[in-house]
N, C-alpha and C positions, 0 to 999 in steps of 0.2 A: 768658808772652809774652816771656820774656827772649831766646829764640833768634831768630836772624835769619830773617825771612820775606821772600819775594818775592811781590808782589801783581800779578796780571794783571787789570786793571780794564777790562772791556768795556762799551761804551756806544754810543749812537746816532751818535756822531761819531768812533769809532775805538777804539784800545786804548792804555791808559797802563800802563806797567810801573814799579812802585815797589819799593824795598827799604828795610828799616830795619836799621841796624847799631848805632846808639847810642840816642838818645832821640827821633829824628825820622825821617821818611820822606824819601827822595830819589827823584827821577824818574830811572829808568834809560833810558827811551826812550818815544817815542810812534809808533804805527804805524797804518796803514789809515785815514788822515785822511778824514773825510767819509763813512765807511762804517759800517754797522751790524753789530756782532759779535753773532751770535745765541747762540754757545755757545763755551766754552773747557773743555778737559779735558787733564790731563797724566798722566804715568806715576809711580807711587809709587817704583818701583825706579830709574828714570832721570828725576828731576824736571826735568832740562833739556829733556826732550822734551815738547812741548805742541802740541795741535791746536786750530785756530781755525776756526770756521764763520762765514763772512762772507756775510750775506744778499745775494742777487742778484749775487754775485760769484764765490765759490768757497771751497774748503777749503785751509787752509795748515798747515804743520808747521814748528816750530823744533826744532833739535837743540842749540842753544847758549843756552837759557834766554831766548829772545826777542830776542837781538841781531840775528838775521837770520831771515827767513821764506821758505819755499819753497812755491809754489803746487802742490798735488797734485791738485786737481780744479777744473774750470771749472763754473760754474752756480750755482744757488741752494742752496748747502749750508747746512743748518740745525742739524745736531747730529753729535757723535761719541760713541762709547763705547769705552773700552779694556776688553778682556776681563779681569775680575779673576782669572781662572785662568791667563792667559798674556798678558803685556803686548805680545807680538809681534803679537797679533791685535787689530785695531781695526775697528769698524763705523762707517759713515758714512751719514747719512740726508739726502735732498735733496728739493726740489720741482721739477717735479711728482713725485709719490710714487715713490721708488725707494730701494733699500737696496744698499750695497756693503760688501765685507769685504776687509781686507788681512791677510796672514799674515806680513808682513815689516816690521812697524812703520810702515806707512803709505806705503811706496814704490810698491808695485803694488797695484791694486785689481781685484776681480772683482764683477760685479753678481750679486745674489741675486734674480733675476727670478721665481723661484717665488712670491715674495710678491705678484706681480701677477696670479697665476692664480686670480682669483675671478670669479664670474658677475656679471651686471649688477645683480642684487639687492643685492649687497654694494657694488659700485663706485658705485652711484648715490648713496651717502652721501659719496663722496669729492668734496667741493666746498669753496667758500669763501662767506662771506656776500656778498650782493649789493654791498655798499659796497666790497668788495675785488676784485670781478670785473674782470679785465684788469690788476690791479696785482700780484697774486700768485696762486700755485697751491696747492692742497692739498699738504701736505708732511709728512715725518716729523718729529715733535716730540721724541720720546724713545725711546731704545733701552735696554732693561733686560735684563741677563744675570743669571740667578739665581746668587746667590753660592755655591750648593752644587751646581749642575748647569750645566755649560758648554753643554749642548745646549738648554736651556730659555731661549728668547728671546722677549721681548715687544717689539713696536713699536707706538707710539702715533702716531696720525695727527691732524693739525690741518688741516682737519676730515676725519673718516673713521672713527674708532673704534679698537678695540684688536685687534691681530693677535698670534697666539701660534704659535710653532714649538717643537716638542719634539725636533726632529732637526737642530738647528744651522742652520736656515734653508732646508732642502730643501723642506719642505711647511709650509703655514700654514692656520690656522683664524681666522675672524672670531669674536671673543669680546666682543661688545658688547651682548648681550641685556640689557635693563633700563635702558639708557642712551638717552634720547630725543634728546638734542642732543650729537652725537659730536665735539665740539671738545675733544680730549683733551690733557692736559699732562704728567702725571708719575705713575709707578707704582713701588711697592715691594712686596715680599712681607713678611708678618708673619714676624719672625725665626724660622727653623727650619722654616717651612712651604713646601710646594710648591703648595698649593691656596688659601691665603688671601692675598688681595692687597687693596690700597687704591689708588684712582686719583683724581687731581684733574682737574677739567674747568672749562669756562666756565660750566656750569650744574649744579653739584652736586659733592659729594664722595662717592665710592662705595666699597663693600666687596663682595667676593665670597669665598665659602667653597668654591667648586668650580672654581677656575682659570678664572673668567670665563664659565662657562656661564650664570650669572645674577648680576646686579649689583643692589644696593640702596643707597639713599642713607643715610648716617649723619652727621647734621648737628645733632643736639640740642645746644643751647647756642651754636651759631654765630649771629651777629647777624641774618643773613637766611636762616636755615635753611629749606630746602624751598621757597623761592620759585622762580618760573620763570626770572626774569631776573637776580636779584641775588646768588645764592649762588655766588660766583666764587672759585676756588682755583687756585694755581699750584704752584710747587715746594714740596716738603715732604720730611721725613726721619723715620725712626725713630732714636732715641737709645738707647744700651745701658742695661740695667738688668733687675732681676728682672721688673718690669713695664715693658716698653719704652715710652718716651714718644714721642708723635707731635707734631711741630712743623710747622705748616702756614702758608703765606703766603696770606692772604685779602684780598678787597676787595669792594666793592659793585658787582657787575656787571663786564662786560668793557669793553675800550676803546670798543667801539661804543656801549655803554650810557652811558658817561661823556659821549660826544659828543652823543648824542641828548638826554640829560637835563641837559646842561650842568652837570656836577658833577665834582669831583675823585674819585679812586679810593676814598677813605675806607678806606685800607689798614690791616691789622692782622695780628698774629701770634696764632695759635691753638695751644693745646696740649691733648692728651688723654692721660690715664694709664690708660684702661680700654679700649684697643682701638678708640677712636672712638665709643664709646657716648655719651660726654658730652664737651663742649668748653668751654673758657673762654679769654677773651682775656688775653694777657700785657700788663699795664699798668704794670709797674715799669720806668721809664726810657723808656717810649714811650707816647704817647697811645693811647686805645682806638680812635680814628679819626684817620687821618693823611692829608695831602694827596698822599701818594705810595702807589704799589703796591709791596709787598715782592715782587719778582719772583723772586729767587734766594736759596737757602740753600746754603751750602757748609760742609762739615765742616772743622774745624781739623785740621791734619796730625798733631798730637801730643796734643791735649786732647780726649778722646772726648765730653765733655759741653759742648763749645763749638761754635758755628756762626758763620759770617759771613753777613750779609744784605745784598743789593744792592737799593736802592729807586729808583723813578723814577715819573713820571706819564704816560708815553707808551708806545707800542708800535711799534717799528721805524720811528720817525720820522713815523708817520701822524698822531698826536695828541699834540701838546705844547702845552698851554695854560697851564701854571703859570709864574710868573716864575722866572728862572734860580736865584734864591737858595733855592728849595725843591726843586730837582731834583738827583738824583744823590747823595743821602745814603747813607752806609754805617754800619752799626752792628754791633757784635759781640753775638751772642746768647749770654749766659752762662746756659745752660739749667739748670745744676746749681743755681743760686740763683734760678731763674725770674726773671731780670732781663735787660733789654736795656741795654747800657752803651756809650757812645762809647768807641772805642779810646783808652785812657789815654795811649799813647805818641804819638798824633798830634793832640792837642788844639790848637785847636778843630777838630773834625771837619768842620763845615760849611764853613769857609774852605778846607780842603784840596780839596774836590771841587765847589766852586761852579761851575767852568767845564765840567763834564761835562753834556751835554744830557740824558742819561739813563743811569743805571747798570743794566746787564743782568746782570752777573756779576762775581764776584771769585774768583780762584783763588789759593791761597797755597802756598808751599813751606816 
């Protein structure tokens, strides 16, 4: 942690950019006041280039490390993905469901509307819960490009299922068989495999061994495993190793469940060292149940066994019931030691982020 890092902290009230150069963090700037940032992603080779998805507003790009932002798309932009094979290629997902691609670093965009060419049997799954009708539309939640095959692209829909293209977005297949409630969140492949994937959702954590032709739940050891409403998981990652470790953000039910049952998210971090066959809660440095949901996991730019986690108790501003002092906490996940620790260089962590209505993501350079 000795190197200088820049933090892009997205939340339900805007974006705060912070840097550390000595023993403390300083604010570089604050942007998008009063707006919800759904997603942030940057470029490894050009870290000053960052893309921001602002819900119900649009997509933005900075080329000067957040000092200024240019709007590159109007509308309800929800996510970006930078092609790991070529950083000039960027994908953008919006609501209502649509996918775009840029091949010049985000300056010009073309729609990939072959993704919309499904029959009514598939499209009837593209909707939102009744409580959100008229507030938002089904949208693209996550875009995943296989790290060993630029042509293999997954798009997850919230709500709608899993879509797969093997020809770089020209044609698509619905790959959601086995998933009853298709509120999808995040997907990754098992390292080295083109057929084995895992995906998180609002109701269950799933595995496929045939590129999504069939999915099955793998939740043994999770606190609400195999329940209909309460086995909720959001972002997650594989970490390197001879046996890759899986780290998953979990909670008791979705934001809608929290509202109906008048409870907090009971958030937790789960790990598995056997490909998802067995899970356990990480409890060093973090309670087994927390009043926040761990929404986001981000990899440290130079420490392969470290992650950053963004936590909060609401979703896009619709549900915020906890008092401010428990909202917007950030912890570093030191997975090598199976411990969650506050960032030592920004103690006390709670004071630093008390004013954020909800933290949705952290990106660091």
